[in-house]
N, C-alpha and C positions, 0 to 999 in steps of 0.2 A: 504494500500500499504506500502510495506517495504521501509524503508530509506536505502539509500547507504551510507556507511561510510568508508572512505579509511582508517582509523585509525585501522580498524579490520584486516588489513594486517599486521600489527605490532604484535609482541610478547607481551603479557600482560605486562611482566616486563619492556618493552621499552614503552608502553604507560604509565605506572604508574611512571615513572621516575620525579624526583622532580627537580625543578629548584633551583636557589640561593635564592628565596623568599619563599621556601617551598611550592610552587604551583605545582600542577600536575592535569593530566586528571584523572578521576574516571570512574568506571564502575558501572551501577545502580545496578548490584547484590552485591556490596559491602555495600549497604543500605537495611535497613529494609523498605519494601514498606508501611508498617502501620505507623511507626514513623518518618521515615527519618534518624534514626540514623545509623551511620557506625557501622558495625559488630565487628570491632576489635579497632578502634581508637574512641577518643572523639570528633567526628565530626558530623554534622547534615547536611542533604541535603534538600534544599526547593524546589527542582524540583520536585515535586510529579508527575507530568504527566510523566517524565521519569521513576521513580520508578514503576510506575502501569504497565508497559509494561512486557510482558512475555520474549520478545526477549531481547537480551543483547543491552544496549544503553551505548554510551560515555555520561558522563557528565562533561560539561566544564564550568559551572557556578552554582552559589547558593549553594556552600558547604561551610559551616562555622565551625570554631573552637571557642575556648573559647573566642577569642578576638572579635567575630563577624565580623571578617574580611573574605571576600571571598577568599578561597584559592584554588579554582579550576583554572587550567592552561586553557586558551582558545585554541581552535584549531588552530587559527591563530598563536598564540605564539608558540605552538608545532611545527608548521610548519616553522615558522621563526627560531626557535633554529636549526632545522635540515638544513635548507638552509644556515644559517650563521655558521655552525659548532660550536655551543656552546658546551663548554667543558663537559656538563653533558649529551649531547645527540650526541657525537661524533662517538660512536661505536654502532649504532642501526642496527638491523638486517633487511635488505630489502628483504630477501629471499621470503617473502610472497607475493611480488609483481611479482614474475617471472611468475606465470600463467597467469596473467593479461597481461603481456607484450608479452607473447608468443601468446595470443589470438589477440592482437593488430597486431601483425606481420603476423598472418594468414589472418586476414582481409584485411590488406594492400596488402599482396601477391595476394589475390583473386581479389582484385580491380583492381590491375595492371594487371592481365593476362586477366582479361575480357575487359579491356580498350586499349590493345595493338594489 
């Protein structure tokens, strides 16, 4: 069963924004599925379950740098930054949500017309 992940409605560059603590969300395709090493940065991902999937996954935990500190931003923190208009997350592109909201409106409209 495929997981639904609302973060994929954002652009990659918005998903991968850093907070003031140098934390961010990661995509599994940024890491080697064999070693867990990041393909460009000196980072290591210990979430081998996410790395072994063929489909793209969001990684929000178990990413470590040289200091052995987890630098992955949680999805909850990402959402809090958006809601609270954190300065690093203020100009996020929400256009990816438009088709979803249009579908909701269609469902609501159909429901209203059937129940009136």
